[in-house]
All heavy atoms as an XYZ file, in Angstrom:
714
protein
N       0.839     -1.195      0.000
C       0.000      0.000      0.000
C       0.873      1.243      0.000
O       1.738      1.406      0.840
C      -0.885      0.000      1.237
C      -1.738      1.225      1.358
S      -2.937      1.033      2.662
C      -2.415      2.335      3.739
N       0.646      2.115     -0.948
C       1.401      3.350     -1.053
C       0.757      4.411     -0.183
O      -0.435      4.678     -0.287
C       1.442      3.812     -2.517
C       2.151      5.107     -2.708
S       3.856      4.986     -2.143
C       4.661      6.045     -3.285
N       1.552      4.999      0.705
C       1.051      6.044      1.581
C       1.341      7.431      1.037
O       1.034      8.420      1.682
C       1.686      5.907      2.973
C       1.367      4.640      3.734
C       2.173      4.572      5.011
C      -0.115      4.560      4.040
N       1.949      7.521     -0.117
C       2.282      8.807     -0.691
C       3.704      9.219     -0.355
O       4.453      8.486      0.302
N       4.046     10.400     -0.834
C       5.385     10.936     -0.614
C       5.298     12.427     -0.325
O       4.391     13.108     -0.798
C       6.260     10.755     -1.858
C       6.565      9.335     -2.213
C       7.305      9.204     -3.530
O       7.004      9.967     -4.487
O       8.179      8.344     -3.602
N       6.240     12.906      0.444
C       6.465     14.332      0.594
C       7.728     14.657     -0.168
O       8.661     13.858     -0.212
C       6.688     14.712      2.061
C       5.424     14.998      2.820
C       4.797     13.999      3.540
C       4.859     16.270      2.819
C       3.633     14.258      4.252
C       3.702     16.538      3.527
C       3.098     15.525      4.239
O       1.947     15.787      4.931
N       7.731     15.832     -0.753
C       8.985     16.290     -1.328
C       9.242     17.723     -0.914
O       8.325     18.468     -0.579
C       9.033     16.117     -2.841
C       8.211     17.067     -3.674
C       8.771     18.243     -4.168
C       6.903     16.768     -4.012
C       8.033     19.101     -4.960
C       6.153     17.614     -4.805
C       6.726     18.787     -5.282
O       5.989     19.636     -6.067
N      10.518     18.062     -0.903
C      10.942     19.409     -0.566
C      11.224     20.148     -1.866
O      12.115     19.770     -2.620
C      12.192     19.360      0.318
C      12.786     20.698      0.720
C      11.773     21.539      1.496
C      14.044     20.474      1.542
N      10.436     21.162     -2.121
C      10.603     21.995     -3.311
C      11.792     22.924     -3.068
O      12.119     23.249     -1.926
C       9.325     22.809     -3.538
C       9.279     23.521     -4.842
N       9.878     24.744     -5.037
C       8.691     23.185     -6.015
C       9.661     25.134     -6.283
N       8.937     24.210     -6.900
N      12.430     23.362     -4.126
C      13.591     24.237     -3.983
C      13.255     25.540     -3.248
O      14.136     26.176     -2.671
C      14.218     24.544     -5.338
C      13.368     25.424     -6.227
C      14.036     25.785     -7.533
O      15.197     25.387     -7.755
O      13.393     26.455     -8.351
N      11.986     25.931     -3.215
C      11.588     27.154     -2.518
C      11.350     26.928     -1.020
O      10.949     27.841     -0.310
C      10.354     27.783     -3.169
C       9.090     26.978     -2.994
O       9.048     25.979     -2.279
N       8.033     27.405     -3.666
N      11.575     25.700     -0.528
C      11.407     25.395      0.890
C      10.060     24.813      1.260
O       9.835     24.471      2.422
N       9.160     24.680      0.298
C       7.835     24.125      0.575
C       7.893     22.606      0.710
O       8.589     21.934     -0.046
C       6.867     24.455     -0.566
O       6.656     25.835     -0.652
N       7.155     22.091      1.680
C       6.959     20.646      1.816
C       5.641     20.317      1.123
O       4.594     20.838      1.503
C       6.858     20.249      3.286
C       8.144     19.989      4.025
C       7.854     19.704      5.498
C       8.919     18.853      3.413
N       5.705     19.462      0.130
C       4.530     19.167     -0.689
C       4.237     17.670     -0.643
O       5.140     16.853     -0.804
C       4.762     19.633     -2.139
C       5.030     21.141     -2.140
C       3.577     19.267     -3.029
C       5.535     21.690     -3.443
N       2.979     17.348     -0.388
C       2.539     15.957     -0.310
C       1.942     15.526     -1.640
O       1.127     16.240     -2.237
C       1.486     15.811      0.792
C       0.912     14.422      0.901
C       1.689     13.368      1.356
C      -0.409     14.173      0.555
C       1.163     12.087      1.461
C      -0.946     12.902      0.659
C      -0.152     11.864      1.112
O      -0.668     10.599      1.213
N       2.350     14.358     -2.101
C       1.771     13.739     -3.291
C       1.128     12.427     -2.863
O       1.821     11.481     -2.483
C       2.835     13.472     -4.361
C       3.390     14.710     -4.998
C       2.344     15.353     -5.884
C       2.941     16.467     -6.703
N       1.990     17.071     -7.583
N      -0.186     12.397     -2.913
C      -0.959     11.254     -2.429
C      -0.537      9.931     -3.069
O      -0.444      8.913     -2.406
C      -2.442     11.519     -2.700
C      -3.355     10.414     -2.251
C      -4.797     10.776     -2.552
C      -5.730      9.652     -2.184
N      -7.120      9.960     -2.493
N      -0.284      9.936     -4.355
C       0.065      8.702     -5.058
C       1.561      8.525     -5.258
O       1.985      7.609     -5.961
C      -0.655      8.660     -6.408
C      -2.148      8.629     -6.242
O      -2.666      7.916     -5.388
N      -2.858      9.414     -7.022
N       2.349      9.394     -4.659
C       3.793      9.293     -4.833
C       4.210      9.714     -6.217
O       3.696     10.698     -6.754
N       5.122      8.974     -6.794
C       5.609      9.244     -8.145
C       6.243     10.622     -8.308
O       6.149     11.228     -9.370
C       4.498      9.065     -9.193
C       3.983      7.642     -9.244
O       4.787      6.716     -9.006
O       2.783      7.458     -9.517
N       6.887     11.114     -7.261
C       7.602     12.380     -7.375
C       8.853     12.142     -8.213
O       9.578     11.172     -8.007
C       7.991     12.925     -5.982
C       8.860     14.165     -6.110
C       6.751     13.209     -5.146
N       9.103     13.023     -9.150
C      10.295     12.924     -9.996
C      11.478     13.510     -9.243
O      11.703     14.723     -9.243
C      10.080     13.668    -11.311
C      11.288     13.603    -12.233
O      12.287     12.930    -11.887
O      11.229     14.235    -13.300
N      12.241     12.652     -8.592
C      13.368     13.082     -7.770
C      14.472     13.726     -8.601
O      15.347     14.399     -8.045
C      13.926     11.898     -6.986
N      14.435     13.557     -9.919
C      15.471     14.150    -10.765
C      15.111     15.569    -11.208
O      15.929     16.247    -11.828
C      15.719     13.286    -12.021
O      14.533     13.273    -12.822
C      16.109     11.872    -11.638
N      13.920     16.026    -10.888
C      13.501     17.370    -11.261
C      14.398     18.403    -10.581
O      14.785     18.241     -9.418
C      12.052     17.610    -10.844
O      11.734     18.989    -10.959
N      14.690     19.472    -11.276
C      15.522     20.534    -10.704
C      14.816     21.249     -9.554
O      15.466     21.909     -8.753
C      15.918     21.568    -11.773
O      14.729     22.104    -12.354
C      16.789     20.940    -12.836
N      13.498     21.122     -9.459
C      12.735     21.769     -8.396
C      12.696     20.941     -7.110
O      12.334     21.445     -6.060
C      11.299     22.043     -8.843
C      11.215     22.954    -10.022
C      10.861     22.461    -11.268
C      11.512     24.298     -9.899
C      10.787     23.299    -12.366
C      11.448     25.148    -10.987
C      11.089     24.648    -12.231
N      13.036     19.668     -7.202
C      12.937     18.752     -6.066
C      14.293     18.614     -5.379
O      15.264     18.178     -5.980
C      12.425     17.367     -6.523
C      12.411     16.379     -5.358
C      11.035     17.491     -7.130
N      14.318     19.009     -4.091
C      15.563     18.900     -3.329
C      15.692     17.560     -2.618
O      16.785     17.054     -2.407
C      15.650     20.028     -2.291
C      15.843     21.403     -2.898
C      15.845     22.491     -1.854
C      17.052     22.408     -0.950
N      17.126     23.559     -0.031
N      14.535     17.005     -2.216
C      14.545     15.767     -1.430
C      13.162     15.126     -1.501
O      12.164     15.830     -1.565
C      14.890     16.128      0.010
C      15.102     15.008      0.936
C      16.546     14.628      0.975
N      16.662     13.584      1.978
C      17.704     12.846      2.124
N      18.746     13.024      1.373
N      17.738     11.911      3.016
N      13.116     13.791     -1.436
C      11.849     13.051     -1.444
C      11.853     12.070     -0.277
O      12.859     11.405     -0.026
C      11.666     12.264     -2.765
C      10.376     11.451     -2.736
C      11.686     13.195     -3.965
N      10.719     11.993      0.437
C      10.558     11.049      1.537
C       9.258     10.274      1.361
O       8.177     10.876      1.314
C      10.460     11.765      2.873
C      11.643     12.542      3.298
C      12.731     12.071      4.003
C      11.873     13.941      3.124
N      13.604     13.094      4.249
C      13.100     14.251      3.711
C      11.154     14.971      2.495
C      13.628     15.540      3.718
C      11.681     16.245      2.489
C      12.899     16.515      3.091
N       9.306      8.957      1.280
C       8.056      8.192      1.301
C       7.464      8.270      2.714
O       8.191      8.173      3.708
C       8.488      6.767      0.957
C       9.962      6.723      1.152
C      10.483      8.119      1.114
N       6.176      8.474      2.800
C       5.519      8.573      4.106
C       5.787      7.322      4.938
O       5.952      7.398      6.154
C       4.013      8.844      3.941
C       3.284      8.749      5.269
C       3.793     10.215      3.307
N       5.899      6.183      4.284
C       6.153      4.936      5.018
C       7.473      4.964      5.792
O       7.651      4.199      6.731
C       6.150      3.745      4.057
O       7.177      3.890      3.093
N       8.378      5.884      5.442
C       9.673      5.939      6.128
C       9.610      6.656      7.470
O      10.562      6.585      8.245
C      10.722      6.607      5.232
O      10.454      7.991      5.071
N       8.489      7.330      7.773
C       8.413      8.050      9.053
C       7.050      7.960      9.733
O       6.796      8.640     10.720
C       8.804      9.520      8.878
C       7.977     10.272      7.872
C       6.744     10.788      8.217
C       8.439     10.462      6.580
C       5.989     11.481      7.299
C       7.690     11.161      5.649
C       6.460     11.672      6.008
N       6.167      7.098      9.261
C       4.806      7.045      9.806
C       4.639      6.063     10.968
O       3.546      5.929     11.496
C       3.804      6.720      8.701
S       3.939      5.034      8.067
N       5.699      5.411     11.372
C       5.585      4.380     12.406
C       5.360      4.922     13.814
O       4.777      4.249     14.652
C       6.833      3.495     12.399
C       6.971      2.677     11.131
C       5.823      1.693     10.931
O       5.407      1.037     11.903
O       5.333      1.589      9.790
N       5.854      6.140     14.091
C       5.728      6.671     15.445
C       5.862      8.193     15.425
O       6.432      8.757     14.482
C       6.823      6.088     16.351
O       8.095      6.599     15.965
N       5.362      8.858     16.467
C       5.551     10.309     16.551
C       7.032     10.692     16.593
O       7.422     11.733     16.072
C       4.848     10.684     17.858
C       3.832      9.613     18.062
C       4.478      8.360     17.532
N       7.856      9.840     17.186
C       9.292     10.118     17.248
C       9.902     10.088     15.836
O      10.716     10.951     15.489
C      10.005      9.110     18.164
C       9.638      9.247     19.618
C       8.271      8.636     19.983
O       7.668      7.884     19.213
N       7.776      8.985     21.160
N       9.513      9.094     15.034
C      10.012      9.016     13.658
C       9.522     10.210     12.841
O      10.270     10.764     12.034
C       9.570      7.704     13.010
N       8.288     10.615     13.079
C       7.731     11.775     12.386
C       8.511     13.034     12.742
O       8.849     13.843     11.872
C       6.249     11.926     12.768
C       5.511     12.942     11.961
C       4.993     12.610     10.722
C       5.325     14.225     12.445
C       4.301     13.560      9.971
C       4.637     15.167     11.700
C       4.122     14.832     10.463
N       8.824     13.194     14.027
C       9.607     14.345     14.479
C      10.999     14.331     13.862
O      11.498     15.367     13.423
C       9.694     14.373     16.015
O       8.366     14.433     16.549
C      10.481     15.573     16.507
N      11.619     13.162     13.798
C      12.941     13.054     13.169
C      12.864     13.460     11.700
O      13.750     14.141     11.186
C      13.477     11.627     13.299
C      14.836     11.430     12.654
C      15.919     12.270     13.306
O      16.089     12.213     14.519
N      16.629     13.047     12.520
N      11.806     13.060     11.021
C      11.633     13.462      9.629
C      11.526     14.981      9.510
O      12.145     15.587      8.633
C      10.397     12.795      9.028
C      10.016     13.406      7.718
C      10.748     13.369      6.560
C       8.852     14.175      7.431
N      10.090     14.063      5.571
C       8.924     14.567      6.091
C       7.750     14.569      8.184
C       7.937     15.337      5.474
C       6.760     15.315      7.579
C       6.859     15.691      6.240
N      10.760     15.598     10.408
C      10.651     17.060     10.371
C      12.007     17.714     10.620
O      12.328     18.737     10.002
C       9.623     17.548     11.389
C       8.165     17.199     11.088
C       7.261     17.697     12.217
C       7.717     17.773      9.751
N      12.808     17.134     11.515
C      14.167     17.645     11.734
C      14.975     17.560     10.442
O      15.684     18.515     10.079
C      14.875     16.852     12.831
C      14.378     17.133     14.224
C      15.116     16.295     15.258
O      16.360     16.406     15.340
O      14.448     15.526     15.977
N      14.891     16.426      9.768
C      15.608     16.251      8.501
C      15.121     17.261      7.460
O      15.933     17.886      6.759
C      15.413     14.835      7.952
C      16.120     13.772      8.763
O      16.989     14.121      9.592
O      15.812     12.590      8.563
N      13.812     17.416      7.369
C      13.252     18.355      6.394
C      13.753     19.768      6.676
O      14.129     20.497      5.749
C      11.718     18.295      6.434
N      13.785     20.150      7.939
C      14.276     21.484      8.305
C      15.745     21.629      7.924
O      16.162     22.649      7.382
C      14.063     21.721      9.803
C      14.503     23.068     10.285
C      13.658     24.171      9.699
N      14.016     25.435     10.328
C      13.616     26.592      9.906
N      12.810     26.688      8.868
N      13.980     27.697     10.508
N      16.539     20.613      8.219
C      17.970     20.649      7.909
C      18.211     20.806      6.402
O      19.155     21.466      5.981
C      18.650     19.388      8.442
C      20.167     19.424      8.353
C      20.844     18.242      9.020
N      20.493     16.987      8.380
C      19.733     16.039      8.919
N      19.237     16.183     10.133
N      19.463     14.927      8.270
N      17.327     20.219      5.594
C      17.475     20.315      4.146
C      16.862     21.595      3.573
O      16.948     21.829      2.370
C      16.881     19.089      3.452
C      17.771     17.895      3.534
C      17.489     16.876      4.428
C      18.905     17.791      2.744
C      18.317     15.768      4.526
C      19.740     16.687      2.835
C      19.444     15.675      3.730
N      16.224     22.411      4.425
C      15.747     23.712      3.975
C      14.256     23.934      3.945
O      13.791     24.941      3.405
N      13.474     23.032      4.534
C      12.022     23.239      4.572
C      11.699     24.480      5.395
O      12.320     24.728      6.431
C      11.322     22.025      5.169
N      10.733     25.239      4.933
C      10.398     26.463      5.661
C       9.590     26.144      6.920
O       8.893     25.137      6.999
C       9.709     27.485      4.749
C       8.343     27.063      4.279
O       7.478     26.686      5.064
N       8.126     27.138      2.980
N       9.729     27.016      7.886
C       9.110     26.825      9.204
C       7.586     26.713      9.096
O       6.978     25.881      9.767
C       9.502     27.983     10.122
C       8.987     27.840     11.520
C       9.479     28.959     12.417
C       8.976     28.750     13.836
N       9.477     29.776     14.750
N       6.985     27.536      8.265
C       5.524     27.541      8.140
C       5.002     26.193      7.654
O       3.984     25.703      8.158
C       5.070     28.653      7.192
C       5.364     30.049      7.682
C       6.829     30.483      7.496
O       7.568     29.857      6.693
O       7.238     31.438      8.168
N       5.675     25.598      6.682
C       5.225     24.301      6.173
C       5.443     23.196      7.204
O       4.604     22.301      7.349
C       5.930     23.951      4.864
C       5.251     24.572      3.657
O       4.403     25.467      3.847
O       5.549     24.152      2.533
N       6.539     23.256      7.924
C       6.782     22.258      8.973
C       5.687     22.351     10.024
O       5.126     21.332     10.439
C       8.175     22.442      9.594
C       9.241     22.028      8.572
C       8.308     21.651     10.894
C      10.657     22.327      8.986
N       5.367     23.559     10.448
C       4.307     23.732     11.448
C       2.950     23.277     10.914
O       2.163     22.674     11.639
C       4.267     25.185     11.914
C       5.472     25.528     12.766
C       5.512     26.962     13.226
O       4.844     27.824     12.608
O       6.218     27.224     14.207
N       2.674     23.543      9.643
C       1.411     23.119      9.021
C       1.284     21.597      9.032
O       0.247     21.043      9.413
C       1.333     23.657      7.592
C       0.129     23.155      6.802
C       0.160     23.628      5.349
N       1.397     23.380      4.646
C       1.737     22.211      4.105
N       0.943     21.158      4.190
N       2.890     22.073      3.458
N       2.352     20.917      8.613
C       2.328     19.450      8.544
C       2.225     18.857      9.950
O       1.459     17.919     10.183
C       3.573     18.922      7.793
C       3.684     17.420      7.899
C       3.531     19.356      6.334
N       2.955     19.419     10.895
C       2.891     18.929     12.277
C       1.489     19.119     12.852
O       0.939     18.209     13.486
C       3.928     19.642     13.142
N       0.901     20.272     12.603
C      -0.445     20.552     13.102
C      -1.475     19.616     12.469
O      -2.346     19.087     13.168
C      -0.805     22.004     12.809
O      -2.124     22.279     13.196
N      -1.368     19.399     11.172
C      -2.307     18.519     10.467
C      -2.243     17.090     10.990
O      -3.215     16.340     10.865
C      -2.021     18.538      8.968
N      -1.122     16.727     11.598
C      -0.949     15.377     12.138
C      -0.991     15.344     13.661
O      -0.595     14.351     14.271
C       0.372     14.791     11.620
C       0.276     14.435     10.159
O      -0.238     13.383      9.812
N       0.724     15.332      9.295
N      -1.471     16.432     14.269
C      -1.658     16.526     15.734
C      -0.408     16.156     16.524
O      -0.492     15.518     17.566
C      -2.834     15.650     16.168
O      -4.001     16.006     15.460
N       0.750     16.580     16.048
C       1.996     16.208     16.709
C       2.088     16.725     18.138
O       2.663     16.065     19.005
C       3.202     16.686     15.889
C       4.569     16.183     16.324
C       4.605     14.652     16.380
C       5.656     16.717     15.409
N       1.479     17.882     18.425
C       1.495     18.435     19.790
C       0.913     17.461     20.812
O       1.340     17.451     21.964
C       0.704     19.745     19.861
C       1.481     20.925     19.333
O       2.682     21.040     19.639
O       0.882     21.739     18.599
N      -0.046     16.658     20.399
C      -0.667     15.701     21.321
C       0.294     14.595     21.737
O       0.135     14.003     22.808
C      -1.902     15.067     20.676
C      -3.030     16.036     20.449
C      -4.229     15.373     19.789
O      -4.407     14.135     19.942
O      -4.981     16.096     19.106
N       1.262     14.299     20.905
C       2.177     13.182     21.158
C       3.548     13.628     21.655
O       4.134     12.977     22.512
C       2.343     12.354     19.879
C       1.050     11.824     19.352
C       0.397     12.458     18.308
C       0.464     10.704     19.920
C      -0.812     11.982     17.827
C      -0.746     10.207     19.449
C      -1.387     10.855     18.402
N       4.035     14.732     21.100
C       5.352     15.245     21.489
C       5.224     16.761     21.652
O       5.456     17.529     20.703
C       6.437     14.884     20.442
C       6.487     13.370     20.277
C       7.797     15.448     20.850
C       7.542     12.872     19.325
N       4.842     17.200     22.856
C       4.594     18.629     23.073
C       5.808     19.527     22.787
O       5.640     20.680     22.413
C       4.200     18.710     24.551
C       3.707     17.336     24.889
C       4.505     16.399     24.030
N       7.016     19.004     22.946
C       8.211     19.827     22.722
C       8.849     19.604     21.348
O      10.028     19.871     21.145
C       9.238     19.588     23.825
C       9.796     18.170     23.822
O       9.181     17.268     23.221
O      10.866     17.965     24.437
N       8.072     19.139     20.378
C       8.622     18.845     19.060
C       9.283     20.064     18.435
O      10.282     19.932     17.735
C       7.566     18.253     18.129
C       6.515     19.216     17.666
C       5.283     19.424     18.231
C       6.592     20.111     16.551
N       4.602     20.388     17.548
C       5.380     20.838     16.509
C       7.562     20.379     15.589
C       5.116     21.810     15.548
C       7.305     21.351     14.630
C       6.099     22.048     14.611
N       8.749     21.259     18.698
C       9.341     22.476     18.118
C      10.778     22.673     18.587
O      11.634     23.093     17.806
C       8.499     23.699     18.456
C       7.198     23.754     17.703
C       6.328     24.936     18.166
N       5.009     24.871     17.591
C       4.012     24.127     18.050
N       4.185     23.347     19.094
N       2.835     24.129     17.447
N      11.022     22.393     19.870
C      12.390     22.504     20.389
C      13.338     21.568     19.651
O      14.466     21.926     19.331
C      12.438     22.173     21.892
C      11.706     23.200     22.738
O      11.495     24.334     22.260
O      11.335     22.859     23.873
N      12.874     20.372     19.374
C      13.696     19.389     18.667
C      13.923     19.780     17.204
O      15.033     19.711     16.695
C      13.042     18.008     18.729
C      12.915     17.416     20.111
C      12.121     16.137     20.077
C      11.780     15.512     21.380
N      12.493     15.832     22.543
N      12.869     20.202     16.534
C      12.954     20.496     15.104
C      13.659     21.821     14.833
O      14.508     21.910     13.953
C      11.546     20.510     14.458
C      11.589     20.995     13.033
C      10.932     19.117     14.540
N      13.342     22.829     15.630
C      13.912     24.152     15.387
C      15.098     24.454     16.306
O      15.645     25.554     16.263
C      12.828     25.229     15.517
C      11.675     25.017     14.578
C      10.395     24.821     15.059
C      11.867     25.015     13.200
C       9.322     24.621     14.184
C      10.810     24.821     12.322
C       9.529     24.628     12.817
N      15.443     23.480     17.156
C      16.606     23.594     18.049
C      16.569     24.837     18.922
O      17.536     25.561     19.059
C      17.911     23.575     17.253
C      18.068     22.406     16.327
C      18.150     21.085     17.067
C      18.450     19.972     16.080
N      17.887     18.713     16.421
N      15.392     25.077     19.527
C      15.264     26.215     20.417
C      15.492     25.791     21.858
O      15.380     24.611     22.199
C      13.870     26.854     20.305
O      12.882     25.886     20.662
C      13.615     27.389     18.907
N      15.814     26.739     22.675
C      15.986     26.471     24.108
C      15.130     27.462     24.889
O      14.816     28.539     24.397
C      17.463     26.622     24.536
O      17.903     27.938     24.199
C      18.336     25.590     23.849
N      14.777     27.083     26.078
C      13.936     27.951     26.927
C      14.793     28.838     27.770
O      15.830     28.552     28.221
C      13.027     27.103     27.831
C      12.049     26.296     27.042
N      10.916     26.838     26.505
C      12.060     24.995     26.677
C      10.261     25.891     25.856
N      10.942     24.767     25.949
């Protein structure tokens, strides 16, 4: 079962493709992640967001994706991990 893919556009946007098939060779695509590679746990999802940020994903898209997946309910301090902030 294909769960789709996210890709990082050169402009920093995280874009979801429901059926996958992202052309990783496109000049606009910086990185591709199959959802199956990070959907096993909130910790794996958070690690993926860290990776996406490191590769240049914009903060707004990371927050949008985290919110859409209710990450706050599972890992309340995910922002500290992803954006490397301290209190």
